[in-house]
N, C-alpha and C positions, 0 to 999 in steps of 0.2 A: 178677592179673587175673581169678583165679577172684571176687573180688567183684564186680568190675565183671559179668562175664558173668553173675553172679546179678542184679545189677540188671536189666541190659536184657532178659533171658529172662525176668525174673520166678520162677527157681527159687532156692529158700535153703532152706536146711536149719534146722529150728530156728524160733524166734520171728522175724515179720517185724520189722526196726527202722522205726520211725515216717519221716515224710516228712523230718522237720526233722534226724531223726538221719541218714537216709541222705545228705541234701544238706551235712550238717557233714562228713561224710567224703569224700565228694567233693570239698569245697572244699579240705581237708589233703591231699588227694591232687593236687591239680591244683599247690597250692602247694609239696610237697615232692618230688614225682618229679621223678626227673632224666632219665628216658627220656622223649624227646617224643612216643613212641606211646603213655604212659600218661596224660599231660597230654590228648593227645587224647581218650582214651576216656572220660575223667573230663569233661572238657568236652561231648562227645557226651551222657554220662547228664544231666548239668545242661542241657542244652537239651530231652531228651525229658521232664523233670519239671517245666520253667517255666512251662508254661501251668497245671498243676494246683497245684503249690505256687508261685505268682507272689509271693507275700510272702515265702516262706520264703528262696528264690533269691535275689530281688531284695537282700534284707537281707545275707545271708550270701556270696554268691558275686558282687557288683560288683565289689569291688576286684581280686577272682583275674582276673574276666573281663578287666577293663582291663590288668592288668599282663601277660595275655596277648596283648592285642593290641600292647602297646609291647615285647614279647621276640620273641616267636616267629613277627616279621613274614616270616620266610622257607617258613613251611608255611601253603598257602593254605587247606589242609583245616581245620585247627584256628582259624584266623581267621574261616571261615565259620561254624564253630559258636559262636563267642563273639558273633558278631554276633548272630547269630539267636535267641542265648540273651538278649541284651539288650534285643532287639527284644521279644521276648515278655515282658518284664518290664515295660518302659515303655510298650508301645502299649495303647489303651483300647480298639481296635477290637474284638478278640474278646472282650471282657468286656461291651461292649456288646450285641454279638451273643448271648451267653448272657444277659445281664440283662434282656431284652426282656420276660419275664414278670415279671420281681420287682418290689418296689415302688423306689420314688424314691430310699429312702436308701441302697439297696445300689448302683444305681446312682450314685450320687453318691461312694460310697465308694471304688467302682472308679477315678473319675477321680480321686478325691484321691490314688490310689496311683500311679498313673501320674504327676501331678504331683509327687510325692513322691522318685521314684526318677528323675525327670529332674532335680530340684534336686541331687541327689547326686551325678548325673554330672555336670552343669556346674559343678560347685562349682570344680574346676580347669578353667579354659578350654581349657588344652592338651588336654584330652581330646576338643574339638571338633576342635583344630587336627589332632590325630592322626586323626581319623574324616575329615577331609577329605584328608589323607595318605591315608588305603586307598584312597577313589574312584579314585584315580590308577592302581591294581592292576585291569588287563584282566580278569583270572580272574572267571568269571562267579560263582562261589561266594562272592567276598570282594564285588565289586562291588554286588552286588544286593542282599545285606543290609544294605549300610552304606548304601545310597541309601534302603532303607526306615526303617533306625534314625533317619536323620536325618531323614527325614520327620516320624516320630513326635514328635521332640523337637521341631521346629517347630510341632505341633500343642500340645503342652503348654505350652511356654515360648519363643513366636515372638519379642517382642521381645530377649531376653536372647541367644538364639540368633544372630537378627541383627545384634547388635552385634558378637559373638564373630567370624563370618562376615567383616561388613566391614573389620574392622582386621586380620584374617586376610591375608597374603601371596598375591596370585592366588586367593583363596578362591572368589571369585563366578566366576572364568573357568575353575576347576576344575569345577564344576557345570554351565555350559554347556557343556562336553564331552560331557556327559551325553548329548545332543541328536543328537549325531554319532554316537552309538553306534550301529553295524548291529544289535543284537539289539533287537528292538521291546519287550520285556518290560522293558528297564533305561531304554530311551529313554521308554517311557509312563510309567514310575516315576517319572524324570526330570522329567517334565513336573509330575506332581503335586508333586514336590520344590519345583520350582519355583515353583509356586501358593503354597504355605506360604510360602516365602522372599521374595515379594514384596507379601506382605500390608500395606498400611498403612506403607511405606517406599521413601519417595521416592528417597533416596540408591541403595540397591539396587536400583530399578525404573530408575533412569536406566544404572548400570554393566552391567545386564542390557541393556538397549536397544542401548548402545553395544557390546557384545559381538554384534552381528550377530544379536540376537534375532528381530526381524520377519522380516528373510529367511528364518531358518530353520523358524519355526513358519508363514509362509505356505506355504512349500516342501512343510513336512507337510502342511497342509489339503490342498493341491492334489494331492499325491499319493493321500490318504487319499479323496478323492472331495468333496472340498466340502462341501456342505449334505447331500449324500447318504452321507457317512461316518459312523464310528461315534463310538464314546466318546471315540477319539483326536483326533477335530478337536473335539469339545465341550471336551477337558481345554486342548488349543492355545486356544481362543476365550477360554475364562477365564483363561487367563495372558496375552492380550493385553489382555484388560480391565484386570487388573491393572495392568500395563505402563502404559496410558492414561488412566484412570480420576483426574480431579484432577491430572495430571503434564501441565503445560502444556510441559516441555522434551520430553519423550515424543511428546506430540502434533505438535507441531512438526518433529520429527525425522521421524515416521511421513510428514507430509504434505511434507516437502522431500525425501525419500525415494521419492517417487511409490509409496506402497504403497496409496494412495486409489484408485488406476486397478485395483489388482492385486482390488480387493474386489466390482467390479462384475460379473464372472462366476459370483460365490455367488449372484445374485439371477434369474438366468437359470432361468424356469420356462416347463414345456411346456403346450399347450393342454389335457393330459388332468391335471387336479392332485388327482384322486380317490385316496384310498389310500395318504395319507401317514403314514409309519411315527413313531413317538413319537419317536426319535429323529432323525429329519428336521427335525420340529417343533421340537425342542430346540435342534437347530444353528442352525436360520434364525432363531430367535428370538433366540440371542447373538449372531450377526452382526449383527441389526438394532440390538440393543443396542451393539455396537461402534462402528454409522455414529453412532448418537445419542450417543455419548462424544464424539466428532470435532466436532459441532455441539452441545452441549448450551449451551442459555441461562447456565449459570453460568459459562462460559468466557469469554476476555477477547474483546470483542466484534471486535477485529481478526482473531485467529486463527480464529474462528467464522466470520467473513465470509470469508477465505481458504479456508478448508476447503469452504464451500458453493460458493464458485466453482470448485472444482476438481471437486468431485462434480457440478456443471453440463456442465462440458467434457468429464468424461471419460463422460458417458451414466450414471450410476449414478441420477441423479434420474428420466432417463425410465425406468431399469428398474424403480424402486421404484414409479413410477405405473403400470408394465405389471402389476405385483401387484396393486396397489390396483383396477386394473378388471378383474383376471382372476374368472375362476368356479370355484369348487370349491376355493378357499382356504381352511383351518381359521380358526375365528372368532379363536381368538387370535393367530395368524400375521397376519391382516387387521387386528385392530386394534394390535396393534406396529408394522406397516407404516404405518397411518395416521397415529401418534404419530412414526414416525422420519420421514416426509413433511412432517410440520408442522415439524418442528426444521430439517430441510434447508431449507426456504421461510421461515422466520421472520426477517423484517426482511432479506430480499435480494430487491431488486426484481426482477432478472433471473428468479430462481426462480420469485417470484410470479406473473411476466406467464407464465412457461410453464405453471406450475400453473393459472392462469385459461383457458389455451387447451388443456388436456387435455379430450378428450371419452370417455364410456363407449360401449363398442361398443353400442348400442340402436339400434333402428330406431323414430323417429327418431333420430339421435344427440343425446345431451344432454351439458351440460356437467359434469365431475365435481364440481367445486362442488354442482350443483343433487341430484345422485343421493345425495352424502353427506348434504346437507340434510334430504332424504328420511327417509333412516335416524336421524339425528339426533332428529326428531318424532315418529316412530313408535315407540309405547308396546311395541309387541312385541319390539323389539329389544333386545339385550343391553345392560346398564346401563354396562360398561363400554366398549362400541363404541359407544355415544352421547356417553360424556364424552371419547372419541378423537375423533370429528367436531367437537366443540367446539373441541377444542383446536387442532385441523386448521384451523377458519375462523378463529380468533382469529389464529392464526399466519399465516394469509394477510394477513390485514387489520393486522397488525404495522407500523407506519410505512408503510403502502402508501395514501397518499391516494387514488391512482386507482384501487385496488379499493373502497375506501370509496366513491368515487363511485359505479363502477360498480354496487355493491349497491343504494345508496340510489336509484340511477335506476329499477331495477327497479319501485320502489315508486309512481313518480311516475306522474301520468296520462297524460301523453303518451308515455309508452315502456310502458305496459304494453299486453302482445300476448295476447288471449284464447284464443290457440290453442296457447298453451304455459304450462309451469308453469316461473316464475322462483323467483330465490333470495327476491326478497321477498315474493313470496305464501307461500312455505313459512314463513318467518320468521311473519306477519302468524296464520297459521294455528295453528301452534305455539302463538303469543303466547295467542291466545284460545281454545285447545283444552281439552276438560275434564280432560286429563292434566297436573297441576301440574309435573311434571318437564319437560315439553313447553313450558310457559309460563318457568318459569325458564332452560332452555337457549334458546329463543327472545329472551327478554329480552335474556340477557346477549351472543348473537352480535348484537342489533341495536345494544347499545351500544358493541360493539367497533367497528361500523360509524361510529360518531360521535367515539371517542376522538381527542381533541387536534384535531378539524378542525370548526371554527366555520360553513364552508361547507355543509359537510352537515348540521350541526345545523338551520341555517335551513331547507335545502332541505327536510327531513323535515316541517317545520310545514306543506306544501304537501299533504302526503298526505291523500286524503281515505277513508274507509270506508264502505260500504253496508252499516248493518246490519239491516233488512228491508223488506220490501216497502212501501213506501206511507210511506216516512219519510224525511227529508232524510238524506243522508249526515254524517256528523261526520269531525272530525281524527280523526289517530291519536292526537295527544296528548289530546285530550279523552277519547277511547273509553279509555285507558288510566287517567286519572283517574275518571271513571265506573266503572269494574270496583273502584277503591279506594272509591269515596264512595257511590254509588248502593244502594238497598235493594231491588233487586229479584233476578231469580233470577242475574244476572251475578255478585252479592255474594257469594251462597253459592257460586257456582263458585271465585270467588277468595278465598273466606274462610281457606283454605287458608295457612299460614303462610310456605312455599315460592314459590306464586304471586305472595303480596303484596311478600315481598323481593325477588324476580325484577323487578317492575312499578317499586317504590322505586327498585332499584338503576339502572333503564333512564332513569327520569325525574332524578334526580339527575344523571345522565352527561349527559343531553340538555342542560337547562338550565343547567349551570355552566357561567360563561365566555361564556354566552350571553345578553344583558340581551333580547334579542327574545323568546326563547323564556320566560324569565322572565316578560317581560309577557303572552305569551298563556297562559300556565298562571294567574297572576292575573286574567288577564279572567273565567277562569269564577268567578263568585260564592260556587259551593259549595266551591272546593277548601281557601280558608284556613280556616273554619270545621271541615270537616273535619281538618284537621291538627291544628288548635288542640285540638279535643276528643280525639284519638286521643292527644296527648302528654299530657294534662292526666287521662286517665283512669288509675285503678290495676289493670292486668292481671295476670295471671300472667307465668310466667317466659319462655312461649312468646313472649308478645306483647312483651315487654320489647325484642325486638332491632326490631319493626314499630314501637315509640313512639321507639325510639332514628333509626332512618332517615326516621320522618317529620320528628325535629327536626332531623336534617342537610337535609332537603328545605325545610324552611321556612326555616333559617337560609340556605341556598342565594339563596332568593328574596330574602333582606334584603341578603346582601353584594353579590349582582350585580345589583341594583334601580336602574334609571335613572332613578327617580322620574315614569315618563311616565303611570302611573294615579294620579291623584287621592287615591283611596280607600284605596289601597294601597301607600303612599310608604315607606321606610325607618323614617321614625321612627315612622308609624303602627302599622307592625308591630310594631316595639319596644314600642310601646306596649300593643299588645296581648297581648305574651307576657310582659308585666309584669303585666299586670291577670287574665289568665285562667290563666296557667301559673305564672308565677314565674322570674326569670333564672336562680336558681337552680337549682331542678327542671329548667328547661330545660338547662341545662347539665348536670346530671346524666344528664338523659335522653340526651343527644348521647352521652355518655361510654358508654353502653351496649354499643355496636358495636364499641370497641375491646377491651372489657372479654372479648367471648364468646369461648369457647374455639375455636370455629370459625374464628373472625378472624385469628389467628394462623396457624393450618397451612395457611390459604388465601395469606397473606402470604408464605410462604416461597419457593414457587417457579410458574411461570405454570403447569404444567400441573395441570387438574383432577384431581385423584385423591382419592376418598371411598370409605370403607369401605362406605357404603349409599347411597343414592337419599336418604333422610332428613336425611343430613349434610350436603348439597348447597347450601348456603346462601350464600358469599361468593364472588365472582370475585377473582383476584389484582390486575388491573389497579382494581378499582374501592376494594381496600384502599389502594392509592397514593392514589386521590383522597380518602378519608377523611383519609388521616395529612397530606394538604397542607390540607384546608379544615378542619379540625376545631378548629384554634388560631384560625384567622382569624375563624371564624364566631364562636367564645366572644368574641373581642375586640369585635367588631361589634354582639354582642349587649349588651354592659356598656359601650358607649360612650354618652356624652350627645349631645344634640343642638348644645350650645355646642363638645363638642372634634370632631365631625363638622364643625361649620363652620370650628372653627378649619384641621382639616387639608385641607378644601377650598381654602381660603385659602394655606396653606402650598403645597399640590400646585398651584394655579396660578398662585402666585408662583414656585414651582421650574420649572416650566413656560415662564413667560414668561422668566426667567433663562436657561432651557435654549435656549429659543428664540433669543435674542440672542447666547448663546455658540456656538450652531451655523451663525446668521449669521456672527460675527466668524471662525468657522473657516472656513468656506465662503470666505469674502473671503481669509482668508490661503493658502486652495489656490491661489485664483485668481492672487493674488499671486507663492507659489512655483510656481504652472505658467508663470507669464510670467517669472519669474527663470530659471528652467530653460531656458525657450526662447532668452530672450536670451544665456545662456551657451553654449547650443550655437551660436548665431549667432557670438559672437566666437571660438569655437573653431573654426567651419567659415572665418572671415575670415582667425584666424590662420594656418590651414592653407594657405587660399590664396595668402597672404603667403608664407610658404614656397615654397610653389610656385612664384610669381612671380619670386621671386629666385634660386632653381635656376635657372627657364628665362632668365634674366638671363646667369646665370654661365654658362650650355650656350653662349648667344648669343657673348657676348665670347671664349669659347674659340675657337669656329666661326670667329669674324672673324681672331682671331690666325692661326688654321691658314690661311684664306686670304691673308692677308699671308705668309705662310713660303712657301706656295706661288707667288705671285706673283712674291717674292726669286728663287727659284731657277728658275722660269722665264726671268726677266729674265736670270740667268747665263749659263742653255745660250743663249740667244739672241746674248747678246755673244761668246761663245765660236764661236758656228756663223757669225758674221760676220767675226772675226778669220781663220778658216778658208777663207772665201770669198774674202778681200781677198787673201790667199798664192797661192790656186789663181790669180787673175788676173793677179798681179805674173809666175806661173812662165810661165803661158801667153802673154805678150806678146813674150818673146824668140823670135823666129823667124827664120829665115834670109832675109836680103834679096835674094837673087841673084834668087828667079821673083817678077817684080815684082808681076805681076797676082795671082800666088796670095796672095802675101803680103800686097798691098794689100786682097784680098777677105779673108783672114783677119784681117787689121787692123780693118776696116771693121765685123767679125761681132765681134770683140773690143769694140771701142768701142759696139758696140749693147749687147752684155750688160751692159758697166759701167755704162751709162745706166739698163738697167732694175736693177740691184743698186741704183744711187743710187737710184732712183725707190721700190723696196723699202726700202731705209733709211730715207726720208724718211718713208715711210708707217708704218714702225715707229717712228719717233721720235714721231708723232703719237698713236700708240697708245698709246705710254709714257706721254705727257703729259695722256692720256685716262685710263688708269689713274692716276696719281698725284692727279688730281685727283678721282677716286671716292674714291682711299685716304681722302686729304684730308676729304671728305664723310662718309664712313663713319666716319672718327675723330671727327669734330664730333659726329656723331649718336651714337655708342656716350658719349662725354664727357656727354650730357643737353644740358637744353633752355637751360644757362647758356652761352652760345657762347663754345669756347676752351678751359674747365678741363676737367680729367678727370673721369673717372665716381666721385669720391669723394663728391662733393656727392648723387648719387643713393643711394649707400649710408649715406651720412648720413642722408636722408630715411628710408629704409627701416629704419634702426636707430631714428630717432626713431618710426617708426611702430610699430616691435616695444615699443618701451618705452611706447609710450603703450597697447598692448593689455595688455601686464601689468601695466600700472598699473589699467585697466579691470578684468581679472580679479580683481584684489586689491580693488576696490572690490565687486564683486559678491559675494568672499568675504565681506567685512564684512557687505555686506546681507544675506548668508544667516544669517550668526551674529546680525544684529539680528531677523530672522525668527524664528528659532527662541529668543530671548529672548521677543520679542512672544508666540510661541504658549503658552512656559512661563507669562510673567505672564499671559495671557489665561485658561490654564485653573486656577493659581493664583486667577485674580478667579473663575471659576465655580466653584470649590469654596468662596471665601469669601462668593459673596453668598447665603449662607443665609438664612432668614427673621429670626433671630439677629441678624445685623448691622443697623446702622441706615443709610438710605436716604442719607445725605451720603457716608458711606464708597463706596457704589454707584456714587454718580454721580462720586464722584472716581477712581474706577476706571474706570471707563467712558470720562472725558474723556479719562485719559491713554493709554488703548487708541486712542482716536480722533486724537488727537493723535500718536502713536507711527505710525499708519497714515496720517497725512497727510504726515507727514516722508519716512515710506518710499516713498509715492507720487511725491513732489516728485523723489527720489533717482530713483525710476524711470524719470520724464521726462528727468532731465538723462543717465543713462545710454543712454535711448535716442537723444538728441540727439548724445552722443558717438559712438555705434554709427553714425551717419547721416554723420558726417564721416569717419568711419574708411571707410563705404562710399563717401565722394567718392575720398578719396584711393585708395583703391584703382582706381578707375576713371581716375583721371590714370596711376596706375601701368599701369595695362591699355593706356593710349591711349600710353604711352612705349613701352611692350611691342611695340606693332602696329607703330609707326613704325620702331623697330628693325628688326623683323621684314620689314620692306618694304624698307629699305635695305640689308639683309642679301640678299633676294631679288634687288635690283636688281644688288648686287656680285657674287651668283653668275652672274647673267646677263651681265654685262659678262666675268666671268673665262672662261666658256663661249664667249664669242665671241673672246676675245683668245686663249684657246687654238685656235680655230679658223683665227685668223688665223696664229698662228702655225705652226701643220702645213701651211696654203697656203704660206708661206714658206719652210717646210722644205723642201715638195716643189718650189717654184719652185728654191730653189739646188741640190736634188738633179739636176734637170732641167739647170741651168746646167753643174755638174761632170760629168754625162754628152753635153754639147756639147763642154766643154772637152777631156775624155779623146778625144772623135772627131778634134776638129781636131788633137789631139796627134799623134795615130796617123797623121794625113793629114801632116801638116809631117814627121813621120818617114819616110812613105813617099816624101813628095817627095825629101830629103835623099837617101834609097835610090838615086831615079832619077838623080837628078845626079850622083850620084856615078859610077853605072854610064853617065851621058852622058860622064863624062872632067870633068866640071866639079869645080873645087874648093869644097869646102862648110867652112865653118867649125863647129865644135862649138860649144855651148853655153858650154863655159868660153872660146873664144875670144873668142866673142861678149861676153861678160862683161868680158874684158880692154880688148878693142877699146873698148867703152862706156866702159869706166873712162878709156882714154887719150884719147878724145876730149872728156869730160869736163874731165880735168886741161888739155886744149890751151885748152879753151874759156874755162878759169878764168884761166889764165895773159895769154890775150887781153886778158880784161877787167881784167885787174890794169895791164898795159900801157896 
């Protein structure tokens, strides 16, 4: 303990030991001490010496410190000392601060020392796993130095540490927990750790993103004040950039999670934009970069378009345009905002249309495009700002034919407004100004207004320019060629390489794939001699690029020449090249373009990024045009006239064959449409037939129901008649003592009997009528073949159904034949190349025509069958109508019969009531006779007497 106190306090008796000896003794103490307090003091001493004696501590104490981490997990203090010591040994930051004034060799030695100790530490991957386990400790003195140590390891050996963490169970999840730590120091250092962890490792980036990193980072940015926040916001933005850049999976996750909408409040700026802090500028710059990562041209087109749509819908694009037109915004932020807006609108028609409608807050209001072009052609503006405006204009016109037409329209005579400045006027002013950079930018911008747009190339030929007073106006094409070829003051202005390159790129883009523009260019007698003279001369290195572009321009005049000018046909231009330049020399000069060092740089990405204005020579879209035309121009120059004639003949033959095949294809398409229509008709008729059968079945069931109802009514009526007869028989038995009354009663009964007979007769007539109607309905339901049942109609419907089925089969066969014919036609079109003889072509054509004739006749037969089917259906409909009318008649008669039955029933009820009244009267009369003393026979006596009388009459008859 005295030894440790001497080391710490600096007091020692006798000679002082060297640093290496002290460290060796401390290491021995760490390894041999049994008391935790002794080991803790020894590790504390090593920590105090680790910065001054970094080499010695790292070499001698590394293993002992790692052993402390493994064995003394229960004591957080000794763990903190050990982690701090390892951090001081491995980290290069302190050394970098100390070695700022030293030479590079010392700095390199310090870096190598950190790498050496890092390699020693990660020789066993379990050491990194142990460190990850220690990060779960909540104690500040353990967690914080552990985070710093792991960050230092990642800085020195990132890929190796990333691989170990990736295979470690829950390794990334443990590190993500650092963002949720309530202690800002640990959280902020955790951000730095995750920055190092996610560098250039897509797998870890995906894991971090799916550990809810976006939500946590955006929350931290909001809590810290967004763009007004401090260094923590910058660290969060850098981590977001690591997660999203070149990682399509995370970009899609960011978009689908609606995190783009949460970026809009970042770009809300006030009216007073003066006095921005350096940290705010840095934060906003990173935020703009984050937006650009989501819509970068290197991303897949579908993902970029989806993000562009989201940014417009949530108002982010509108917010960026507000910053674009605001005053007081720092220059670098304005430049980055222009670049960001450029990529948000690139290739998106909706966003491009919105950008075209944005106006600057000026008096009078001017379109934002015009204001930006004014900055581009102003030589006093910063170079990077002018490049950004050019990029914005290019992105506005990218795949935007509507915007291209609007820009070219501002140059046409009918649309020029003398009271306002238009985009076309600014481009022409920049094209012919004294500033070579303005010439180049204006030429490239105008070339983008013509890119892949034949209509605008032809429209631009109408543009006329007034050169000076008293002279007639000249076309824009003529003025561009004058700057290149004439020998007056304009030449001296355009003699700069940058200006000439810009004009040549404009001319090449203009006349490519536009024979009319080629004719206009060749119509000027001075253009071709100038180009040949430029190509044939031996100039310096700076002029080689101009020679290559002149060769490209002359090659375009050959390749897209329609031979409308007799003096400058394809053949004559090639003869001119062969005589004055030489074909090999021409091809060599043409190759100067792609061999230029700046060509490959411009071909990498669309954004024009150049370290200096002098290196601004090539445009990205122009490099695509060169790549497309270089090979075909070389072939066109080397081809002879005979080869060209053969190619023309082959092209004509192919065109003829293509036309014939196209005609046959159209005919096949028409017949296919007819077949489809007939198929639909057959299907419709089949469905109608099924509906008719269903209707007939329903009518038959209704007729059967009516028959059943009629039988039931008939039985009811018979029962009622039988009951009425019984009532009349009972009522006829009356006492004959009261002669007058009985006679009167008998007369009334007789009258009722007559009425009953009359009703029964009427009922029989109705019964006969119903029987006749029943037989008529049965005959109608049985069909037109009088007397037979409905099986014949069903057989006819079944035959019709089989006929429809056979027709469907024939239609399927016709479709298969049509497909075979189409295949044969395609085979015939592929076989009818110029190399095959004419007899084979004629045979194939004859075969195709015969097959088409057979198919046409088959179509006519099918139409006739469909017509017959339609007639059969009409007959079925007539039968159905007659059946329906018969059923209606039966229904009507049934209703009448029911009415008569109801009336008869009512009359019978009245008769029964009358008989009941008469019975009551007879009963009262009998009662009165009994009261008068008369003998009255009962009904039983009367029955007996009547029976006796009947027997006596029978005996008399026998005698």
